N, C-alpha and C positions, 0 to 999 in steps of 0.2 A: 394620549392615542397611542395606537400600535399598529403596525405594517407587517405585511407577510415578507419573513425572513428570506424564502427561497423561490425560486421559480420551479414547481413542481406539480406533475401530474394531478394531485389530488391534495386535501387538507387533512390534516391528523391533529388532533387536539392535546393528546397525552404529552405530559411533562415529567421529566424525572430531574432528580436534586444532581446538584454539579459536586464532584469531590472538593474537599478541602485544599485549598491552595496554602501550604506552609510559609512559604518565603516571604518577607516582607518588601523583598524587590520587585513589586509587581508594578511600578509606576511606568515605567515604558510599554509594558504590555498592555496596562489599562490605556495607555494613550494610542497603543494601534487599534485595539477594540474599540474606543471613543471614534477614530477617524474613521472604523468601517462602518459604524452606526450611522454617523454623519454623512458619509459618502454613500448610503447603502444603495439608494437610486441609481446613482451613476455608476456603481461596481455591479449592479444587476443588469445595467444596459451594455455595458463593458463586456460583461460575461455572455450575453445572448449573442452579441456583434463577433465575438470569438468562436461560439460555437456554430455559428453560421458558416464561418470561413473554415474551420478543421473540424472535422466530426471527432467526437469523442471515443474512446476504447470502450467495447461491450461492457466492461466492468473495472473496475479496480478497487485497492483498498490503499489507504495511506497512513503510515504509523507518524504521529507528531510527537513533540515532546515540548512541553510547557515549562519552562525556567522561570517563569513570572516576570524578566526582563526582557524575553524574546519566545517566541513561538513559531517552530519551524518543521517541516516532514524531515524525516530522516530514511524513509524508504516508501516507495511507490511500488506496489505489487499488481501487475496486470492477470493473475492468475490467483484470485484471492481465494482463502481456502477457510474460510470464519463464518460463513452464512449461517451455521447453526449458533453461533453467538449471538445474533441479532435478535432483538426484543421482538417477539410474535407480533405484536401490536401493528409493526411495519410491512407485514405481509401483503396487504393490499398494494401498498407504495410500490415494495418490489417488483409486485406481478406488471403495474401498469408500466413500470419504467422499463420491465423486459420487451414487453407488447411494443413499446417506441421503439427500443434498440433494434429488435428483430425486423422492423420493418425496412431497415439500411440495407439488409441483405436478403431478404426475401418478401415482397409484398404480400404474398399469400403463404406464408410459411407455415405448415402445420406438422411436420415431423423433424427433429431434432435428434442428433447423435451428440450425447456428453461424453467426452474421454477424461476420465481423471488420471490422478498419478498412480504410479505402477505399485507402491507401497499400500495396498489396499487392506493391509491389516492393522493400519492404525484406525483404532475406533473413532478416533476425534474427526479424523479426516474424513473417515465413510459417512459421518453424521453431517459432516459440509456438504458431503455429495448427495445424500439422500434429502439436505435440506434445498438443495439448489435445483434439484429434480423436482420436488414439491413446487417450487417457486415457478417454474417452467412451464408444468402441468395446468396450475389454476391461472397461467397466463392463456391458457387455449393449445398448448403444443402436446403432440405424441412424444414423449422421450424414451429414448433407450441408451444405456450405459454400456460402453464400449470397452475393450481391454486392450491394451496394446502389447499384453503377454502372448509371446509366440507360441506357448505350449499348452494353451487354453483350445479346447478341442470343443466346449459345450457350455452352455449357461452356468453360472456360479452364483448359487444365494447367500447372501450374508445376512445375518441376523444383528440386528444392532441393538445397543444398551436402549435405546428410546422404543423397543417393540417393533421399530420398522425392519422391513427387510428390502434390502437392496440387491438387485442382480445384476451382475455383470456379464458381457456376452463378445462372443470373439467376433474381430472385425474382418471384413474382406472387400478386395477390390472388384469391381466390375467395370472394366476399362479405366476410366477415369472418373468414377463414382464410387464413394464409399459407401457401404451396406453392412448391416447387421441382417444375416439370411435375406427376406425380399423386403426388410424394412428400408425405404429408399430415402433419406432425410434432405432437408432444402438447405441446411447449413451444419456445418459441425463445429459445438463448441467445446474449446479446450480449457479445461481447469488442471492441465499438466505443465507445469513450466520448461518443460522442453531441457533441464540441465543435462540429462543425459545423451543428448544430441536431437536432431529432426529426425523423426521416423518415416521409413522411406515409403511408409503406406499412406502417409499423408500429404506426400510431395505431388504437385502439378494437378491436385483433384479440380474437376468441373465445380462442385460446391463449394462455396466460400468456407474458409477455416478461419475461425475467430476464437481469441486474437490470433493474427497471421503468424506463422511459423516464424518468421524473421523478428519477432517480438519475444521469442522464448529466450532463457538464458544461457543457450548454447550461442547465439548470435548479440546479446544486447547488453550493453555494460551499465553500472550506477552511474559512472562519470559523465556517460553522454545525457543521461537522462537530467542530472544536476545542472549540466552546462546548459541545456534547455530551460531548466527552472529556474537559472539565474537570469537569463534573458527575460523570462516571462515577468518575474519580481521587480525587476528593473524599470519594465514597462509599467506595472501595475502601480508600482510605489509612487511613480510621477502622477499617476492621475489622485494618489490620497496623500501626497506630498509627507513619506514617511522616508526613514532610512531603510533600503532594502534588507541591510545584515538583519534587521530586526525579525525578518521572515526566512532568511536565505543563510544557511550553513555553508562556511568555506571548507573547499576541499581540495585536494590534489590527485594526481594518478599518478602509481608507479607501476610500470610495466615490466616484463621480464624478471619476474620474482621467483627465486627458487629457495623455500625457506631451509630446505634440509642442506643446501650446499652453502648456503649464506650467501648466494649470488643476490644482488639488488641492495643490499642491505643500506649501502650508502644513500642511493636514491631515498630509501624508506626514511632513514634517520633525517637526512635532509628537508623533506616534506612534510615530518612530524614538526621539526624546529619552525618552517616556516607558517605553518598553519598555527600553531601556538603561540607563534610571535604576533601573526594578524590578530588573534582572538583577542590577546593583552591588550594590543592597541585599542581594540573597540571598547574593553571591558574599563580601559584607563578612560576614553571618551566619557563613558556613562557613569563612571565610579562605581562602578561593580566590585566587589570585594570578594571573588570568587577565583579558583584555582583554573586555569583553563587546561582542558584537556580533550583528546582526540580519539574518535572510533578509527581502529585499524580493519577493514573488513576487505573480503574478497569483491571482486569489482563485477560481480555477477553471482546470483544465486539468493536463495532466502532462507527462511526455515531459522534463522538466528545463528545460522552455524560460519564458523571461520571470521569471527568478531573478535578484537582485542581492545582491552582501553590503555591508553598510557598517557602518563601526564609531563613525560618529557622523552627526548630522544635515546637517552641512555637505557632503559628499560626495552628497547628493539634490540641494543646490542645484547643486553643481558638474559635473554631468552635462552630457556633452557630447552634440551634435545626434546623433551615431552609438548612442551609449549609450541616449537615449532613443528613438529609432528602433527598436530590438533590444526594448526593454521594451515597446512601443505595440501590436505585434502578436503575435497568439498562434497557435496551432493553426489551420492552413487558413485563415489570413490575419484570423483573430475579432479585433475590436478590445479591448483590454484598458482596464476602466474600473473596474474593483475590483480592489482590492489589499489582501493580507494582510501586514501587519509580523511576524514571527515570531522570536522568541528565537533567535540560534543557538546550537546545543549542537554542541561542538567532537567530532572524531572521532580519540580518540587511540588507535584499533588499527589496526594494520597489518599487512601482509600480505608473505611473501616475504623473500627476503635484502636486496633493495632497500629494504625497510619501507615500500611504496606504502601511502597511507592507504586503510581498508578500512570501511565500513558494513555491517551486516547488513541483507537484506531478508527479512522472514518470510512463508511463503505459507500460507494457509487455504482449506480447503472446508468451506463450511456452519461449523460449529462448531468443528472438527478441523486442528489444527496439522500440515500435511501436507510441511513441509521449507522449504528456504530457500537462499540464497546471499548471498554477501559480494559487494558492489559495488566492486570497486578502481581507483584511479586513480593511476597512478604520478606524473603532473605537476600534481595537485592537493595543497593543504595540506589541515590540519586544520579550517580556517575555511571551505573552499570547498564548493560544490555539487558532487556528485560525479558526478550525473545528468549526463554531459557527453561530447561524443566523445573517445575515448581509452579510456574506462573498461573495463573487462572484467570479468567474473563468475569467481567461484569456486565451483564447488556443493558444496553442505554437506549432510549429513543433519542439520544440527546441531538443533534444536527436535523430533526425531524423537519422536513420540508414543509411540513405547513405550520411550525410555529409562529408563533407571534413575537418581535422583537420588541422589548417594552421599554422605549426611549424615556421612559421615566424613571429608570432603575440606572443604576451604577454600571458602567461598562462591562465589568466583570460578573455581573447577576446572572442568574437562571433565567431567560434562556438565551442571554446577550453572547456569554462567553462560548456557547454552542454554534451562534452564528459565526465567530470568530474562527472558529475549528475547521466549519465548514467553508469559509472562503479560502483558508490557506490551502487546505484540501483540494478543492476545485483548481488554485493554481498549480499545484502538482498534478491533478488530472489533466488541466490545459497542457501540461510540459511534456507528459505521456503522449498527447494528441499530437503535438507538433513532432515530437520522435518520432512517431508511429507513420506520420507523414512523409519525414525525410528519409525514413529507412524502405518506405514503399518506392520513393523516388529513385533510390539506390539500385534497389532489387529489380 
């Protein structure tokens, strides 16, 4: 007997293979997957109730790490920039999810302005923008791409490696409405994470700006998100009777860091020690013969920048000037003063004959899982940050919403493992939804 894995706007039958999981320490993870399959009906009912209580973000992507003994999110991006890496077979699912999401902002939406990142010479990113434009157009919207560059006076036509042409145009204000020429949008969709701050031209608009400005990295903190995530997972873990740690990375936050002046170093070393010690306790509890480690990251920002892996606090003190300089400046030259110390989750999944390490990235539009891919890096190890130069992507239809879970197969079989990925990614999405609602209450 099979049952539908996801609450979805349509059914798709295409299935792809699961990469090889090299670790033998898969017992606890298979137990999680078994619990998820066993409680699938309750889980889907619980999620439906959560989305009725709290609206999902317009879109999001979640980076997961699969250690075999633990499956957890390590980053949640509300301005996802990899739509070009999704399997083309999921285009219909994406378009229907966009139609559903847009109804929250405009009942009769027809015009949308999409605002991308400023660094529009990045060909991979531009392909993402073009893919997003395509999804919006197939969903029935007129789309124009706006530029935040103040020195742009007319349309700019960009030729992409895929053969597509992307046109970006200067934005203008008409009172409290944003326009491109006489093009008057119903809402504004941001694919710019606002690391450089909140552009004045987007402030106090009549049209909805989604995601809202206060969810950009100039305001948002990863530590806030993972605090929400911890509460969500504790609640969810009671539903299926598992240890929340198996899905939740331990973390601490350090503020007022100055890498170059070595200010805040004591806070950093103390919290590195606390996280590693806490992880070791859990490793001992589960008989896991691995060395704990942590990721030290900027508490805001993305693109894999300002990330450092350490196995003990002495490595923090021993940082040389070049390493401290690398950690001190973020995207668009922003100073890094807030840091999150996050439990390192091994990634024991591999891809291809060379067994390159891989981690799943799950994409969602509104509360629907619409696909994903594996981030693969042949030159990195199981402890490393894979979001780095040299990575590549393997597009998969893995977490497809119409896939059928097969309860006659092992919990880690395809497509059952993909169901586990989709559940954990949606827990992160729900956390972002609560984070967004909390930010709306404050602003």
